[in-house]
N, C-alpha and C positions, 0 to 999 in steps of 0.2 A: 532733366531732359526726358521727355516721354517718347521721342522719335527713335525708331530703330529697335533692334533685338538685343536684349541683355543676356550675356552669358555669365555664369559663375564657374571659374576654373580654379583648380588647385592641383598640387602635385601629389605626393605619395601619402596614402592613408594606410598605416601599418597597425592594424588592430589585432595582430597576433601577439604572442609572447606575453610581455608584461601587461599590455592593455587588456588582453583576454582574461588575465588573472583577476582583474578588479571588477569585471562584469558579472552579472548574476549567475552565469553557468560556465565557470572556468574549465578549460580542458586540462588534461594531465600536464603538470608543470615541468616534467623532465625535459631537459635540453641536452644537446650533444655538441656543445660548444667547447672550445679549448679551455676557457677559464670560468664559464658559468654553466652550471648543470641544472639550475632550477629557475624557471621563469619568474618566480616570486622575488628573486634577487633584484630584478629590475624595478620592481615596485618599491623595494626597500631603499634602493639608491635614490629614487625620486623623493621618497619620504624624508630621507636625510637632508635633502637640499631644501625642500619647500613644505615640510610638515606632513602629518598623517593623512591618509586617504581612507575615508570611512567605507570599507568594503562590506557587501557589494554595492557598487554605484548604480545609479539609474542608467539604462542603456544609452541615453542621450548625453551622459556626463562628459565623455571625451570631446564632444563638439562644443560644449560650453557656449560662449558668447557668439560663436560663429552662426549658430542657428538663427538668432534674432537678426543678425546682419543679412543673412540670405533671405529671410522672410520679409524684411523691410524692403528689399530690392525686388521683390516679386512683381510681375511675373518674370521668371528667368529660366534658363536651361543650364543644368549643372553637369559638369564632366570632371571626374577625378580618377586617379590611378589607385587601384586596390592592390597593394604590394604585400599580399599574404595569401596562403591557401586557406580555404574554408572547409575544414575536413577533420575527421577523427582518425584518419589514416596514420599508422605508425611507420609506414614505408619512408625511407630516407633517401634523398638524392645523394649519391656518393660523390665525394670530392668537394662538397660545400661545407663551409665552416659554420654557417648560420642557417637555421631552418625556421621559417615563420609559419605558424598555424593558429587559426582562430576556430573555436568550437562553433559548428553550425547553429547550435542552440543560442548563440549570441548574435544572430543575424539582425535582431531588432536594433542593434547599435548602428548598423549600416542603413537600415530603413529610416532611422530617425533623421538622417540628413537629406532624404528625398532626392538623391542624386539620380539624374536621368540616364547617364551612361557611365558605367564603371569599366575602365580599361583593365584588362588582365594581361596585357602584353608587357611582362616585366621579368626580372630575374629572381623572383621568389614564388611565383604561382605554382611551380612544380617542385618546391622544396620537399614535399612529401610524396614525390613520385607520381607516376601516371594515375594511380588510384586516387591520390590526393587531388589531382587536377580534375578528374572526372567527377568526384564528389563536390568539388568547388563549383563546377558548372551546373550540376544538378541542384545544389543548395541555393545558388543565386537564382536559378530559374524558378524553383519552388517558392522562393521568397518574393517573387515578382520584381527582381532586380535585373535590369537590362545590362548586358555585358557585351564587349567586343574585344578582339585582339587575341583570343584563345578559343579553341574548339576541338571537336572530336576529329576533325581533319582540316586540311588547309583551306578548303572552301569556307567552312564555318569560321575558322580563325581570322581569315582576311576579310570576311563580310562586314561592311560598314553597318553601324547602327543608324537607323533612320527614326528621328523623333519628330512627331507633330508638335509644333510650337505655336504660340499666339502669333498670328500673322504669317505663318509659313512653316517650313520644315528645316531641320538641321541634320546634316549627314556627318557622322563621326567615324573616322577610320582610325583604329588603334593598332600600333605596331611598335616593335622594339628593335634596337640595334645591338650588335654584339659588344659594343663599347661599354654598355651598362652592366656587363657581366653575365649576360644570358648565354648559357652553353649552346653551341651550334646544334647539339643533339636535341634541344628542346623545340626546334622548328617543326611546325605542323607539316604533315605530308599527306599524300593522297589517301593513305589508310592508317595514319598515325596522328593521335591527338598531340596538341602542342600549341605554340604561340605563333603569331604572325611576326616572323623574324627577318630582319634585313641583314644579310651578310655583309653588305657594303652600303655606300651612300652615293651611288652613281646617278647620273641623269636618267638612265634607263629605269632604275628602281623608283625614282621620284615620279616618272611618267606612268609607271605601273600603278602606283598609289592613286595618281590622278584619274587613270582610267577606271579603277575600281569605284571611285566615288561618282564618276560621271555615269556609270552604268545604272546607278540608282536615281539619276537626276530627273528632277522636275523643274520647271521654270520657277525661279525665285529661291531655290535651295541655297542655304548657307553651308559651307563645308569646313570641317575642323579635322586636322590631322594631329592626333595625339601620339607623341613619340617618346619612348623611354630610351634615353641615350646618355652617354658620357659618364664621367666619374662622379664620386660623391662630393668632392671638395674642389674649390677653386672657381675663379671668375672668368678665366680666359675661354673664349669660344673657339674651338678648332676650326680651321679654314673649311674643312670638308663638311662640318655641321652647318656652317653659315651658307655655303654653296648649296647644300641639299635643301635647306629651309627656303632659300630663294627659288630654287627650281620647283619645289612643291607649290609655291604661290604662282609661279609662271604657268603651271599646269591647271590652275583654277582653284586652289585651296585658299580659303579666306583667313584662317587662323592656324598657326603652327603652335601647338600646345606641348612644350617640352617638359620632361621631368626625369628624375633619377638623382639629381644632386640633393644633399641634405639641407641646403640653404638656397634662398632665391639667387638667381643668376641674371645676366643682362637681358634687357628688353630692346627690341628693335621694331621699327616700322619700315617695311619694304613695299614699295609701290602702293602705299596707303593701307597696307594690311599688317596685322599684328604677328610678331614672332616672339614667343616666350621661350628662351633657351633652357630655362630650368626653373620650375616653380617652387622647388624646395619641398620639404616634408610639411604636412599639415597635422596629422595625428600620428604619434609614435610613442615609444617607451624609452627615449634617449636621455631623458632628464637625469642628471647626475653622472652621466658618462663623460669623463674628461678627455682632453687631448686636442680639441678643435675649438676652444673657447673664442678664438679670434674671429670666427665666422658667425658667432652669435646664432647658432642653430636653434636656440630657444625661441627665436622670433620667427613667426610664420605669416604667410600672406594668403588672403583670398583675392583673386583677380576678377574684376568686374568690368570686362570690356563691353562697350555698346557699339554694335555694328549697324551700318546702313542696311536696312532690310532688302534693298534692291541690288546694291553693288557689293556688299560685304566689306566695304571699306570701314576702317576704324573711325568712329566718331569721337570716342573718349575712352580713357582707361582709368579706373579708380582701383586702388589696391589697399585693402583693409588689413592692418597689421594686428597680430595677436602675439601673446606670450604664453608658452606652455608651462603650466605650473600644476602640480598634483595630477598630472595626466589629463589636464583639461585646458581648453583654450580660453584665455582671458584677453579682453581688449588691451593692447599695449598702451603704456602711458606715452605722453608726448616726447619725452626724452628718448625712449627706445624707438619710437616711430621716426624721430629725426635722425637717429643713428642709421637706421635702415635706409631712409631716403637718401642720405648722403653717400652711403656705401653703394647703393644701387645706381645712383647718379654717376658716381665715378666709374663704375664698371660699364655703364650703358653709353656714356658720351662717345667713346670711340666708334660706336655703331650708329651715331647720329641722333640719339635720344637723350632726353634729360628728365630726371625724376625730381619732383618737388614735393614738399610737405604742405598739405592743405590745412585750412583752418580747423577742420573737424578731425585732425590727426590721421587722416588717410593719406595715401601717397597718390600722386597724379603723374601721368605721363605727358611730357611736352615734347613732341617730335621736332626734330631739327636742331636739338641741342642748344 
């Protein structure tokens, strides 16, 4: 189908810690976690499960087969959540048990994916303190990578990204909610760097997001609200999350792009518009970490929604499954794709949507269950 605007959406990209260690310019490996003190330990865990990783890898290595999928679907507009600081700062955010940091010298890993908007509104972008955030902002800017959701003050943090696209523009507003673990002190202020942080999920806050996006408005714009919210595990959608997503759409948002969970969560179509409650991780160093095997967090998804360019209504949604092995994305086989389709179908049916496995081993959305 050539009609409409194609987006490529994914959840969390976590290129710090173990992933940073396999790239050409690894940063200092020392960690300050309760059980792990060296980031290379996460590489060793992955190698125990799926075999050796020939280090250093090419900067594009973590993206693996996803690059070809995104290129085959071009032209498209890509939005993902970068859940790490990009800094050399040794400053640590006190009270946090995990600190993600990627060496700015490895920025070519992010550039390889040609993402149009990176959301920085999440619970790891200030892991290395205010100095780490400021260097992250500067590193991304110097690398030509567009960001939203964090800034030197609240005006910059809340400012939507506006991307010229084939056939029109896409406005992307990136924000986080405290339910994802973002400390309230990380909220950007009039003279304080930080993130675009929602303390609640009220109708008034949804209307505020809608107003911010309409301030940038031109006729024919498509609007995406990228929200970091909720816990890491589980399929239940809290009532206030669903109500907030619906209210965002009522105010004129065309797609609600949710993330924070480590695995894909339910999908919904509300008033003809797409709501992704949790896209799951796309790139991370969790291979070999035990404890949540029932969620199959080794299976990852790229979401490819096609929207009507005039109304923003969802025309179709394809979801391409991958499996993480050797800190790389490989196309998932049919059995794994079928498992994921059945699990997401079961989780999404209470919201009125059905997920089916397609002939090409992708997943497709069928609204109306």
